[in-house]
N, CA, C and O atoms as a Maestro MAE file, in Angstrom:
{
 s_m_m2io_version
 :::
 2.0.0
}

f_m_ct {
 s_m_title
 :::
 protein
 m_atom[320] {
  # First column is atom index #
  i_m_mmod_type
  r_m_x_coord
  r_m_y_coord
  r_m_z_coord
  i_m_residue_number
  s_m_chain_name
  s_m_pdb_residue_name
  s_m_pdb_atom_name
  i_m_atomic_number
  :::
  1 25 3.212 63.341 9.427 1 A "MET " " N  " 7
  2 3 1.856 62.998 9.795 1 A "MET " " CA " 6
  3 2 1.896 62.154 11.066 1 A "MET " " C  " 6
  4 15 2.034 60.932 11.002 1 A "MET " " O  " 8
  5 25 1.780 62.790 12.185 2 A "SER " " N  " 7
  6 3 1.866 62.073 13.449 2 A "SER " " CA " 6
  7 2 0.539 62.070 14.193 2 A "SER " " C  " 6
  8 15 0.514 61.978 15.420 2 A "SER " " O  " 8
  9 25 -0.555 62.170 13.465 3 A "GLU " " N  " 7
  10 3 -1.870 62.113 14.100 3 A "GLU " " CA " 6
  11 2 -2.069 60.738 14.720 3 A "GLU " " C  " 6
  12 15 -1.695 59.720 14.137 3 A "GLU " " O  " 8
  13 25 -2.655 60.723 15.895 4 A "ARG " " N  " 7
  14 3 -2.979 59.461 16.558 4 A "ARG " " CA " 6
  15 2 -4.370 59.566 17.145 4 A "ARG " " C  " 6
  16 15 -4.817 60.645 17.535 4 A "ARG " " O  " 8
  17 25 -5.040 58.446 17.202 5 A "ALA " " N  " 7
  18 3 -6.358 58.378 17.825 5 A "ALA " " CA " 6
  19 2 -6.598 56.933 18.231 5 A "ALA " " C  " 6
  20 15 -5.859 56.040 17.816 5 A "ALA " " O  " 8
  21 25 -7.591 56.705 19.015 6 A "VAL " " N  " 7
  22 3 -7.964 55.355 19.415 6 A "VAL " " CA " 6
  23 2 -9.190 54.959 18.603 6 A "VAL " " C  " 6
  24 15 -10.168 55.702 18.528 6 A "VAL " " O  " 8
  25 25 -9.122 53.773 17.995 7 A "ALA " " N  " 7
  26 3 -10.244 53.266 17.200 7 A "ALA " " CA " 6
  27 2 -10.911 52.130 17.966 7 A "ALA " " C  " 6
  28 15 -10.272 51.455 18.773 7 A "ALA " " O  " 8
  29 25 -12.161 51.932 17.716 8 A "LYS " " N  " 7
  30 3 -12.950 50.912 18.404 8 A "LYS " " CA " 6
  31 2 -12.932 49.615 17.602 8 A "LYS " " C  " 6
  32 15 -13.115 49.641 16.384 8 A "LYS " " O  " 8
  33 25 -12.714 48.484 18.268 9 A "LEU " " N  " 7
  34 3 -12.789 47.163 17.651 9 A "LEU " " CA " 6
  35 2 -14.146 46.553 17.969 9 A "LEU " " C  " 6
  36 15 -14.687 46.744 19.058 9 A "LEU " " O  " 8
  37 25 -14.691 45.813 17.000 10 A "PHE " " N  " 7
  38 3 -15.939 45.099 17.254 10 A "PHE " " CA " 6
  39 2 -15.999 43.859 16.386 10 A "PHE " " C  " 6
  40 15 -15.261 43.738 15.408 10 A "PHE " " O  " 8
  41 25 -16.867 42.952 16.739 11 A "ARG " " N  " 7
  42 3 -17.053 41.715 15.981 11 A "ARG " " CA " 6
  43 2 -18.244 41.863 15.056 11 A "ARG " " C  " 6
  44 15 -19.284 42.407 15.426 11 A "ARG " " O  " 8
  45 25 -18.063 41.360 13.834 12 A "ASN " " N  " 7
  46 3 -19.134 41.358 12.849 12 A "ASN " " CA " 6
  47 2 -19.217 39.929 12.326 12 A "ASN " " C  " 6
  48 15 -18.486 39.554 11.410 12 A "ASN " " O  " 8
  49 25 -20.102 39.140 12.906 13 A "GLY " " N  " 7
  50 3 -20.138 37.723 12.554 13 A "GLY " " CA " 6
  51 2 -18.881 37.062 13.077 13 A "GLY " " C  " 6
  52 15 -18.594 37.132 14.272 13 A "GLY " " O  " 8
  53 25 -18.123 36.418 12.193 14 A "ARG " " N  " 7
  54 3 -16.881 35.758 12.594 14 A "ARG " " CA " 6
  55 2 -15.661 36.620 12.308 14 A "ARG " " C  " 6
  56 15 -14.530 36.162 12.477 14 A "ARG " " O  " 8
  57 25 -15.868 37.852 11.881 15 A "SER " " N  " 7
  58 3 -14.760 38.754 11.565 15 A "SER " " CA " 6
  59 2 -14.615 39.824 12.634 15 A "SER " " C  " 6
  60 15 -15.560 40.135 13.359 15 A "SER " " O  " 8
  61 25 -13.422 40.377 12.718 16 A "GLN " " N  " 7
  62 3 -13.191 41.522 13.590 16 A "GLN " " CA " 6
  63 2 -13.100 42.751 12.699 16 A "GLN " " C  " 6
  64 15 -12.513 42.694 11.619 16 A "GLN " " O  " 8
  65 25 -13.668 43.845 13.138 17 A "ALA " " N  " 7
  66 3 -13.669 45.077 12.351 17 A "ALA " " CA " 6
  67 2 -13.169 46.230 13.210 17 A "ALA " " C  " 6
  68 15 -13.179 46.163 14.439 17 A "ALA " " O  " 8
  69 25 -12.734 47.282 12.540 18 A "VAL " " N  " 7
  70 3 -12.242 48.481 13.214 18 A "VAL " " CA " 6
  71 2 -13.133 49.646 12.814 18 A "VAL " " C  " 6
  72 15 -13.358 49.882 11.627 18 A "VAL " " O  " 8
  73 25 -13.631 50.364 13.787 19 A "ARG " " N  " 7
  74 3 -14.420 51.567 13.504 19 A "ARG " " CA " 6
  75 2 -13.457 52.743 13.589 19 A "ARG " " C  " 6
  76 15 -13.013 53.116 14.675 19 A "ARG " " O  " 8
  77 25 -13.136 53.325 12.435 20 A "LEU " " N  " 7
  78 3 -12.163 54.418 12.381 20 A "LEU " " CA " 6
  79 2 -12.809 55.747 12.745 20 A "LEU " " C  " 6
  80 15 -13.960 55.998 12.389 20 A "LEU " " O  " 8
  81 25 -12.071 56.601 13.455 21 A "PRO " " N  " 7
  82 3 -12.566 57.960 13.690 21 A "PRO " " CA " 6
  83 2 -12.732 58.693 12.362 21 A "PRO " " C  " 6
  84 15 -12.076 58.358 11.375 21 A "PRO " " O  " 8
  85 25 -13.594 59.676 12.341 22 A "LYS " " N  " 7
  86 3 -13.945 60.407 11.121 22 A "LYS " " CA " 6
  87 2 -12.722 60.921 10.365 22 A "LYS " " C  " 6
  88 15 -12.681 60.838 9.138 22 A "LYS " " O  " 8
  89 25 -11.728 61.450 11.074 23 A "GLU " " N  " 7
  90 3 -10.560 62.043 10.404 23 A "GLU " " CA " 6
  91 2 -9.638 61.003 9.762 23 A "GLU " " C  " 6
  92 15 -8.691 61.372 9.067 23 A "GLU " " O  " 8
  93 25 -9.898 59.712 9.983 24 A "PHE " " N  " 7
  94 3 -9.074 58.658 9.395 24 A "PHE " " CA " 6
  95 2 -9.826 57.850 8.339 24 A "PHE " " C  " 6
  96 15 -9.331 56.810 7.903 24 A "PHE " " O  " 8
  97 25 -10.980 58.290 7.928 25 A "ARG " " N  " 7
  98 3 -11.781 57.533 6.961 25 A "ARG " " CA " 6
  99 2 -11.088 57.439 5.606 25 A "ARG " " C  " 6
  100 15 -10.341 58.332 5.205 25 A "ARG " " O  " 8
  101 25 -11.355 56.341 4.916 26 A "PHE " " N  " 7
  102 3 -10.839 56.103 3.573 26 A "PHE " " CA " 6
  103 2 -11.942 56.363 2.565 26 A "PHE " " C  " 6
  104 15 -13.124 56.203 2.868 26 A "PHE " " O  " 8
  105 25 -11.548 56.767 1.360 27 A "ARG " " N  " 7
  106 3 -12.504 56.806 0.253 27 A "ARG " " CA " 6
  107 2 -12.651 55.386 -0.270 27 A "ARG " " C  " 6
  108 15 -11.737 54.575 -0.124 27 A "ARG " " O  " 8
  109 25 -13.771 55.080 -0.865 28 A "GLY " " N  " 7
  110 3 -13.979 53.752 -1.426 28 A "GLY " " CA " 6
  111 2 -14.478 52.769 -0.381 28 A "GLY " " C  " 6
  112 15 -14.863 53.154 0.723 28 A "GLY " " O  " 8
  113 25 -14.464 51.483 -0.751 29 A "ASP " " N  " 7
  114 3 -14.978 50.476 0.170 29 A "ASP " " CA " 6
  115 2 -13.999 49.341 0.432 29 A "ASP " " C  " 6
  116 15 -14.378 48.309 0.984 29 A "ASP " " O  " 8
  117 25 -12.728 49.528 0.035 30 A "LYS " " N  " 7
  118 3 -11.708 48.501 0.266 30 A "LYS " " CA " 6
  119 2 -10.401 49.151 0.692 30 A "LYS " " C  " 6
  120 15 -10.102 50.285 0.318 30 A "LYS " " O  " 8
  121 25 -9.623 48.409 1.486 31 A "VAL " " N  " 7
  122 3 -8.272 48.824 1.861 31 A "VAL " " CA " 6
  123 2 -7.353 47.613 1.755 31 A "VAL " " C  " 6
  124 15 -7.799 46.472 1.881 31 A "VAL " " O  " 8
  125 25 -6.060 47.869 1.522 32 A "HIS " " N  " 7
  126 3 -5.059 46.812 1.600 32 A "HIS " " CA " 6
  127 2 -4.699 46.654 3.068 32 A "HIS " " C  " 6
  128 15 -4.583 47.644 3.789 32 A "HIS " " O  " 8
  129 25 -4.522 45.422 3.513 33 A "VAL " " N  " 7
  130 3 -4.141 45.142 4.890 33 A "VAL " " CA " 6
  131 2 -2.861 44.327 4.858 33 A "VAL " " C  " 6
  132 15 -2.763 43.343 4.125 33 A "VAL " " O  " 8
  133 25 -1.868 44.742 5.662 34 A "ARG " " N  " 7
  134 3 -0.654 43.933 5.759 34 A "ARG " " CA " 6
  135 2 -0.067 44.053 7.151 34 A "ARG " " C  " 6
  136 15 -0.214 45.066 7.835 34 A "ARG " " O  " 8
  137 25 0.597 42.991 7.541 35 A "ARG " " N  " 7
  138 3 1.256 42.981 8.843 35 A "ARG " " CA " 6
  139 2 2.578 43.721 8.744 35 A "ARG " " C  " 6
  140 15 3.318 43.571 7.772 35 A "ARG " " O  " 8
  141 25 2.862 44.513 9.750 36 A "VAL " " N  " 7
  142 3 4.151 45.181 9.898 36 A "VAL " " CA " 6
  143 2 4.681 44.804 11.276 36 A "VAL " " C  " 6
  144 15 3.962 44.212 12.081 36 A "VAL " " O  " 8
  145 25 5.920 45.141 11.543 37 A "THR " " N  " 7
  146 3 6.563 44.731 12.786 37 A "THR " " CA " 6
  147 2 5.717 45.017 14.016 37 A "THR " " C  " 6
  148 15 5.582 44.165 14.894 37 A "THR " " O  " 8
  149 25 5.156 46.196 14.078 38 A "SER " " N  " 7
  150 3 4.443 46.590 15.294 38 A "SER " " CA " 6
  151 2 2.930 46.396 15.230 38 A "SER " " C  " 6
  152 15 2.232 46.802 16.159 38 A "SER " " O  " 8
  153 25 2.407 45.800 14.179 39 A "GLY " " N  " 7
  154 3 0.962 45.620 14.108 39 A "GLY " " CA " 6
  155 2 0.445 45.384 12.708 39 A "GLY " " C  " 6
  156 15 0.971 44.553 11.968 39 A "GLY " " O  " 8
  157 25 -0.591 46.123 12.352 40 A "VAL " " N  " 7
  158 3 -1.262 45.983 11.060 40 A "VAL " " CA " 6
  159 2 -1.348 47.354 10.409 40 A "VAL " " C  " 6
  160 15 -1.616 48.351 11.079 40 A "VAL " " O  " 8
  161 25 -1.121 47.401 9.101 41 A "LEU " " N  " 7
  162 3 -1.163 48.657 8.356 41 A "LEU " " CA " 6
  163 2 -2.309 48.605 7.354 41 A "LEU " " C  " 6
  164 15 -2.444 47.634 6.609 41 A "LEU " " O  " 8
  165 25 -3.132 49.646 7.334 42 A "LEU " " N  " 7
  166 3 -4.215 49.776 6.357 42 A "LEU " " CA " 6
  167 2 -3.821 50.838 5.347 42 A "LEU " " C  " 6
  168 15 -3.392 51.928 5.725 42 A "LEU " " O  " 8
  169 25 -3.962 50.526 4.062 43 A "GLU " " N  " 7
  170 3 -3.638 51.476 2.999 43 A "GLU " " CA " 6
  171 2 -4.778 51.487 1.989 43 A "GLU " " C  " 6
  172 15 -5.390 50.448 1.741 43 A "GLU " " O  " 8
  173 25 -5.075 52.649 1.402 44 A "PRO " " N  " 7
  174 3 -6.168 52.704 0.433 44 A "PRO " " CA " 6
  175 2 -5.848 51.893 -0.819 44 A "PRO " " C  " 6
  176 15 -4.694 51.805 -1.240 44 A "PRO " " O  " 8
  177 25 -6.876 51.309 -1.400 45 A "VAL " " N  " 7
  178 3 -6.750 50.629 -2.685 45 A "VAL " " CA " 6
  179 2 -7.005 51.689 -3.743 45 A "VAL " " C  " 6
  180 15 -8.098 52.250 -3.817 45 A "VAL " " O  " 8
  181 25 -5.995 51.962 -4.561 46 A "LEU " " N  " 7
  182 3 -6.133 52.989 -5.596 46 A "LEU " " CA " 6
  183 2 -6.642 52.353 -6.883 46 A "LEU " " C  " 6
  184 15 -6.223 51.256 -7.252 46 A "LEU " " O  " 8
  185 25 -7.544 53.045 -7.559 47 A "ASP " " N  " 7
  186 3 -7.930 52.538 -8.869 47 A "ASP " " CA " 6
  187 2 -6.795 52.866 -9.844 47 A "ASP " " C  " 6
  188 15 -5.938 53.696 -9.541 47 A "ASP " " O  " 8
  189 25 -6.786 52.234 -10.982 48 A "VAL " " N  " 7
  190 3 -5.678 52.348 -11.926 48 A "VAL " " CA " 6
  191 2 -5.439 53.792 -12.354 48 A "VAL " " C  " 6
  192 15 -4.288 54.225 -12.418 48 A "VAL " " O  " 8
  193 25 -6.488 54.544 -12.648 49 A "LYS " " N  " 7
  194 3 -6.326 55.933 -13.089 49 A "LYS " " CA " 6
  195 2 -5.679 56.778 -12.002 49 A "LYS " " C  " 6
  196 15 -4.806 57.598 -12.286 49 A "LYS " " O  " 8
  197 25 -6.103 56.582 -10.762 50 A "GLU " " N  " 7
  198 3 -5.530 57.348 -9.655 50 A "GLU " " CA " 6
  199 2 -4.064 56.981 -9.443 50 A "GLU " " C  " 6
  200 15 -3.237 57.846 -9.152 50 A "GLU " " O  " 8
  201 25 -3.744 55.685 -9.593 51 A "TRP " " N  " 7
  202 3 -2.361 55.237 -9.435 51 A "TRP " " CA " 6
  203 2 -1.461 55.893 -10.480 51 A "TRP " " C  " 6
  204 15 -0.392 56.398 -10.138 51 A "TRP " " O  " 8
  205 25 -1.876 55.893 -11.750 52 A "PHE " " N  " 7
  206 3 -1.076 56.517 -12.796 52 A "PHE " " CA " 6
  207 2 -0.961 58.023 -12.580 52 A "PHE " " C  " 6
  208 15 0.094 58.600 -12.841 52 A "PHE " " O  " 8
  209 25 -2.018 58.663 -12.110 53 A "ALA " " N  " 7
  210 3 -1.966 60.100 -11.824 53 A "ALA " " CA " 6
  211 2 -0.924 60.383 -10.747 53 A "ALA " " C  " 6
  212 15 -0.179 61.358 -10.847 53 A "ALA " " O  " 8
  213 25 -0.866 59.548 -9.730 54 A "ARG " " N  " 7
  214 3 0.146 59.736 -8.678 54 A "ARG " " CA " 6
  215 2 1.548 59.487 -9.211 54 A "ARG " " C  " 6
  216 15 2.484 60.195 -8.840 54 A "ARG " " O  " 8
  217 25 1.706 58.496 -10.071 55 A "MET " " N  " 7
  218 3 3.026 58.210 -10.630 55 A "MET " " CA " 6
  219 2 3.505 59.359 -11.518 55 A "MET " " C  " 6
  220 15 4.701 59.647 -11.562 55 A "MET " " O  " 8
  221 25 2.578 60.023 -12.230 56 A "ASP " " N  " 7
  222 3 2.946 61.174 -13.052 56 A "ASP " " CA " 6
  223 2 3.496 62.305 -12.197 56 A "ASP " " C  " 6
  224 15 4.377 63.043 -12.637 56 A "ASP " " O  " 8
  225 25 2.984 62.447 -10.977 57 A "LYS " " N  " 7
  226 3 3.433 63.515 -10.085 57 A "LYS " " CA " 6
  227 2 4.815 63.245 -9.499 57 A "LYS " " C  " 6
  228 15 5.491 64.174 -9.055 57 A "LYS " " O  " 8
  229 25 5.238 61.988 -9.494 58 A "VAL " " N  " 7
  230 3 6.538 61.634 -8.929 58 A "VAL " " CA " 6
  231 2 7.659 62.303 -9.712 58 A "VAL " " C  " 6
  232 15 8.679 62.681 -9.136 58 A "VAL " " O  " 8
  233 25 7.477 62.449 -10.995 59 A "GLY " " N  " 7
  234 3 8.474 63.130 -11.816 59 A "GLY " " CA " 6
  235 2 9.253 62.161 -12.682 59 A "GLY " " C  " 6
  236 15 8.927 60.979 -12.786 59 A "GLY " " O  " 8
  237 25 10.280 62.695 -13.290 60 A "GLY " " N  " 7
  238 3 11.097 61.881 -14.164 60 A "GLY " " CA " 6
  239 2 10.677 61.966 -15.618 60 A "GLY " " C  " 6
  240 15 11.437 61.562 -16.498 60 A "GLY " " O  " 8
  241 25 9.514 62.469 -15.887 61 A "GLY " " N  " 7
  242 3 9.057 62.619 -17.262 61 A "GLY " " CA " 6
  243 2 8.662 61.297 -17.888 61 A "GLY " " C  " 6
  244 15 8.794 60.234 -17.282 61 A "GLY " " O  " 8
  245 25 8.186 61.386 -19.085 62 A "ALA " " N  " 7
  246 3 7.757 60.197 -19.813 62 A "ALA " " CA " 6
  247 2 8.969 59.361 -20.199 62 A "ALA " " C  " 6
  248 15 10.052 59.896 -20.434 62 A "ALA " " O  " 8
  249 25 8.785 58.066 -20.261 63 A "LEU " " N  " 7
  250 3 9.870 57.169 -20.637 63 A "LEU " " CA " 6
  251 2 9.984 57.072 -22.151 63 A "LEU " " C  " 6
  252 15 8.974 57.002 -22.853 63 A "LEU " " O  " 8
  253 25 11.198 57.068 -22.647 64 A "MET " " N  " 7
  254 3 11.504 56.848 -24.059 64 A "MET " " CA " 6
  255 2 10.701 57.727 -25.001 64 A "MET " " C  " 6
  256 15 10.128 57.235 -25.973 64 A "MET " " O  " 8
  257 25 10.655 59.015 -24.726 65 A "VAL " " N  " 7
  258 3 9.912 59.945 -25.570 65 A "VAL " " CA " 6
  259 2 10.460 59.932 -26.991 65 A "VAL " " C  " 6
  260 15 9.692 59.967 -27.953 65 A "VAL " " O  " 8
  261 25 11.783 59.881 -27.131 66 A "SER " " N  " 7
  262 3 12.396 59.932 -28.458 66 A "SER " " CA " 6
  263 2 12.660 58.544 -29.032 66 A "SER " " C  " 6
  264 15 13.390 58.413 -30.015 66 A "SER " " O  " 8
  265 25 12.087 57.523 -28.443 67 A "GLY " " N  " 7
  266 3 12.298 56.171 -28.939 67 A "GLY " " CA " 6
  267 2 13.469 55.505 -28.243 67 A "GLY " " C  " 6
  268 15 14.098 56.092 -27.362 67 A "GLY " " O  " 8
  269 25 13.756 54.286 -28.640 68 A "ARG " " N  " 7
  270 3 14.845 53.529 -28.026 68 A "ARG " " CA " 6
  271 2 16.097 53.646 -28.866 68 A "ARG " " C  " 6
  272 15 16.033 53.609 -30.095 68 A "ARG " " O  " 8
  273 25 17.214 53.784 -28.221 69 A "ASP " " N  " 7
  274 3 18.503 53.879 -28.903 69 A "ASP " " CA " 6
  275 2 19.155 52.498 -28.863 69 A "ASP " " C  " 6
  276 15 19.836 52.150 -27.898 69 A "ASP " " O  " 8
  277 25 18.934 51.711 -29.933 70 A "GLN " " N  " 7
  278 3 19.465 50.360 -29.980 70 A "GLN " " CA " 6
  279 2 20.318 50.172 -31.221 70 A "GLN " " C  " 6
  280 15 20.098 50.830 -32.238 70 A "GLN " " O  " 8
  281 25 21.299 49.269 -31.138 71 A "PRO " " N  " 7
  282 3 22.099 48.980 -32.336 71 A "PRO " " CA " 6
  283 2 21.240 48.272 -33.382 71 A "PRO " " C  " 6
  284 15 20.226 47.654 -33.058 71 A "PRO " " O  " 8
  285 25 21.663 48.373 -34.633 72 A "THR " " N  " 7
  286 3 20.917 47.693 -35.694 72 A "THR " " CA " 6
  287 2 21.099 46.185 -35.555 72 A "THR " " C  " 6
  288 15 22.130 45.716 -35.075 72 A "THR " " O  " 8
  289 25 20.107 45.449 -35.971 73 A "THR " " N  " 7
  290 3 20.151 43.997 -35.891 73 A "THR " " CA " 6
  291 2 20.988 43.462 -37.044 73 A "THR " " C  " 6
  292 15 20.756 43.831 -38.195 73 A "THR " " O  " 8
  293 25 21.964 42.593 -36.752 74 A "PRO " " N  " 7
  294 3 22.786 42.051 -37.844 74 A "PRO " " CA " 6
  295 2 21.956 41.131 -38.743 74 A "PRO " " C  " 6
  296 15 21.061 40.432 -38.269 74 A "PRO " " O  " 8
  297 25 22.261 41.137 -40.039 75 A "SER " " N  " 7
  298 3 21.530 40.249 -40.950 75 A "SER " " CA " 6
  299 2 22.097 38.841 -40.808 75 A "SER " " C  " 6
  300 15 23.302 38.656 -40.637 75 A "SER " " O  " 8
  301 25 21.220 37.866 -40.882 76 A "ARG " " N  " 7
  302 3 21.634 36.474 -40.724 76 A "ARG " " CA " 6
  303 2 21.037 35.640 -41.849 76 A "ARG " " C  " 6
  304 15 19.940 35.917 -42.334 76 A "ARG " " O  " 8
  305 25 21.761 34.639 -42.245 77 A "LYS " " N  " 7
  306 3 21.234 33.705 -43.236 77 A "LYS " " CA " 6
  307 2 20.357 32.698 -42.503 77 A "LYS " " C  " 6
  308 15 20.735 32.142 -41.472 77 A "LYS " " O  " 8
  309 25 19.196 32.487 -43.060 78 A "VAL " " N  " 7
  310 3 18.262 31.568 -42.434 78 A "VAL " " CA " 6
  311 2 18.222 30.276 -43.237 78 A "VAL " " C  " 6
  312 15 18.115 30.320 -44.463 78 A "VAL " " O  " 8
  313 25 18.305 29.144 -42.584 79 A "PHE " " N  " 7
  314 3 18.202 27.819 -43.195 79 A "PHE " " CA " 6
  315 2 19.198 27.606 -44.333 79 A "PHE " " C  " 6
  316 15 18.802 27.371 -45.475 79 A "PHE " " O  " 8
  317 25 20.453 27.688 -44.025 80 A "ASP " " N  " 7
  318 3 21.494 27.413 -45.039 80 A "ASP " " CA " 6
  319 2 21.488 25.983 -45.474 80 A "ASP " " C  " 6
  320 15 22.296 25.591 -46.315 80 A "ASP " " O  " 8
  :::
 }
 m_bond[319] {
  # First column is bond index #
  i_m_from
  i_m_to
  i_m_order
  :::
  1 1 2 1
  2 2 3 1
  3 3 4 2
  4 3 5 1
  5 5 6 1
  6 6 7 1
  7 7 8 2
  8 7 9 1
  9 9 10 1
  10 10 11 1
  11 11 12 2
  12 11 13 1
  13 13 14 1
  14 14 15 1
  15 15 16 2
  16 15 17 1
  17 17 18 1
  18 18 19 1
  19 19 20 2
  20 19 21 1
  21 21 22 1
  22 22 23 1
  23 23 24 2
  24 23 25 1
  25 25 26 1
  26 26 27 1
  27 27 28 2
  28 27 29 1
  29 29 30 1
  30 30 31 1
  31 31 32 2
  32 31 33 1
  33 33 34 1
  34 34 35 1
  35 35 36 2
  36 35 37 1
  37 37 38 1
  38 38 39 1
  39 39 40 2
  40 39 41 1
  41 41 42 1
  42 42 43 1
  43 43 44 2
  44 43 45 1
  45 45 46 1
  46 46 47 1
  47 47 48 2
  48 47 49 1
  49 49 50 1
  50 50 51 1
  51 51 52 2
  52 51 53 1
  53 53 54 1
  54 54 55 1
  55 55 56 2
  56 55 57 1
  57 57 58 1
  58 58 59 1
  59 59 60 2
  60 59 61 1
  61 61 62 1
  62 62 63 1
  63 63 64 2
  64 63 65 1
  65 65 66 1
  66 66 67 1
  67 67 68 2
  68 67 69 1
  69 69 70 1
  70 70 71 1
  71 71 72 2
  72 71 73 1
  73 73 74 1
  74 74 75 1
  75 75 76 2
  76 75 77 1
  77 77 78 1
  78 78 79 1
  79 79 80 2
  80 79 81 1
  81 81 82 1
  82 82 83 1
  83 83 84 2
  84 83 85 1
  85 85 86 1
  86 86 87 1
  87 87 88 2
  88 87 89 1
  89 89 90 1
  90 90 91 1
  91 91 92 2
  92 91 93 1
  93 93 94 1
  94 94 95 1
  95 95 96 2
  96 95 97 1
  97 97 98 1
  98 98 99 1
  99 99 100 2
  100 99 101 1
  101 101 102 1
  102 102 103 1
  103 103 104 2
  104 103 105 1
  105 105 106 1
  106 106 107 1
  107 107 108 2
  108 107 109 1
  109 109 110 1
  110 110 111 1
  111 111 112 2
  112 111 113 1
  113 113 114 1
  114 114 115 1
  115 115 116 2
  116 115 117 1
  117 117 118 1
  118 118 119 1
  119 119 120 2
  120 119 121 1
  121 121 122 1
  122 122 123 1
  123 123 124 2
  124 123 125 1
  125 125 126 1
  126 126 127 1
  127 127 128 2
  128 127 129 1
  129 129 130 1
  130 130 131 1
  131 131 132 2
  132 131 133 1
  133 133 134 1
  134 134 135 1
  135 135 136 2
  136 135 137 1
  137 137 138 1
  138 138 139 1
  139 139 140 2
  140 139 141 1
  141 141 142 1
  142 142 143 1
  143 143 144 2
  144 143 145 1
  145 145 146 1
  146 146 147 1
  147 147 148 2
  148 147 149 1
  149 149 150 1
  150 150 151 1
  151 151 152 2
  152 151 153 1
  153 153 154 1
  154 154 155 1
  155 155 156 2
  156 155 157 1
  157 157 158 1
  158 158 159 1
  159 159 160 2
  160 159 161 1
  161 161 162 1
  162 162 163 1
  163 163 164 2
  164 163 165 1
  165 165 166 1
  166 166 167 1
  167 167 168 2
  168 167 169 1
  169 169 170 1
  170 170 171 1
  171 171 172 2
  172 171 173 1
  173 173 174 1
  174 174 175 1
  175 175 176 2
  176 175 177 1
  177 177 178 1
  178 178 179 1
  179 179 180 2
  180 179 181 1
  181 181 182 1
  182 182 183 1
  183 183 184 2
  184 183 185 1
  185 185 186 1
  186 186 187 1
  187 187 188 2
  188 187 189 1
  189 189 190 1
  190 190 191 1
  191 191 192 2
  192 191 193 1
  193 193 194 1
  194 194 195 1
  195 195 196 2
  196 195 197 1
  197 197 198 1
  198 198 199 1
  199 199 200 2
  200 199 201 1
  201 201 202 1
  202 202 203 1
  203 203 204 2
  204 203 205 1
  205 205 206 1
  206 206 207 1
  207 207 208 2
  208 207 209 1
  209 209 210 1
  210 210 211 1
  211 211 212 2
  212 211 213 1
  213 213 214 1
  214 214 215 1
  215 215 216 2
  216 215 217 1
  217 217 218 1
  218 218 219 1
  219 219 220 2
  220 219 221 1
  221 221 222 1
  222 222 223 1
  223 223 224 2
  224 223 225 1
  225 225 226 1
  226 226 227 1
  227 227 228 2
  228 227 229 1
  229 229 230 1
  230 230 231 1
  231 231 232 2
  232 231 233 1
  233 233 234 1
  234 234 235 1
  235 235 236 2
  236 235 237 1
  237 237 238 1
  238 238 239 1
  239 239 240 2
  240 239 241 1
  241 241 242 1
  242 242 243 1
  243 243 244 2
  244 243 245 1
  245 245 246 1
  246 246 247 1
  247 247 248 2
  248 247 249 1
  249 249 250 1
  250 250 251 1
  251 251 252 2
  252 251 253 1
  253 253 254 1
  254 254 255 1
  255 255 256 2
  256 255 257 1
  257 257 258 1
  258 258 259 1
  259 259 260 2
  260 259 261 1
  261 261 262 1
  262 262 263 1
  263 263 264 2
  264 263 265 1
  265 265 266 1
  266 266 267 1
  267 267 268 2
  268 267 269 1
  269 269 270 1
  270 270 271 1
  271 271 272 2
  272 271 273 1
  273 273 274 1
  274 274 275 1
  275 275 276 2
  276 275 277 1
  277 277 278 1
  278 278 279 1
  279 279 280 2
  280 279 281 1
  281 281 282 1
  282 282 283 1
  283 283 284 2
  284 283 285 1
  285 285 286 1
  286 286 287 1
  287 287 288 2
  288 287 289 1
  289 289 290 1
  290 290 291 1
  291 291 292 2
  292 291 293 1
  293 293 294 1
  294 294 295 1
  295 295 296 2
  296 295 297 1
  297 297 298 1
  298 298 299 1
  299 299 300 2
  300 299 301 1
  301 301 302 1
  302 302 303 1
  303 303 304 2
  304 303 305 1
  305 305 306 1
  306 306 307 1
  307 307 308 2
  308 307 309 1
  309 309 310 1
  310 310 311 1
  311 311 312 2
  312 311 313 1
  313 313 314 1
  314 314 315 1
  315 315 316 2
  316 315 317 1
  317 317 318 1
  318 318 319 1
  319 319 320 2
  :::
 }
}
């Protein structure tokens, strides 16, 4: 994904905002913002259901489908 475009900066009160070109719009009304070496990175904020749906697509299958394989707990005398 090497798309590039120029976005317009403007002031909104005491904040600075970025007007994104149409092809770079995000769904929703929030984004994560973080500094990276060369500038600032904007990433969509995923709701929990969407996040889990994406994690399911990563693969690996469900965790511990057949239960946990653990040794039996040794019996101990309590309050001798």
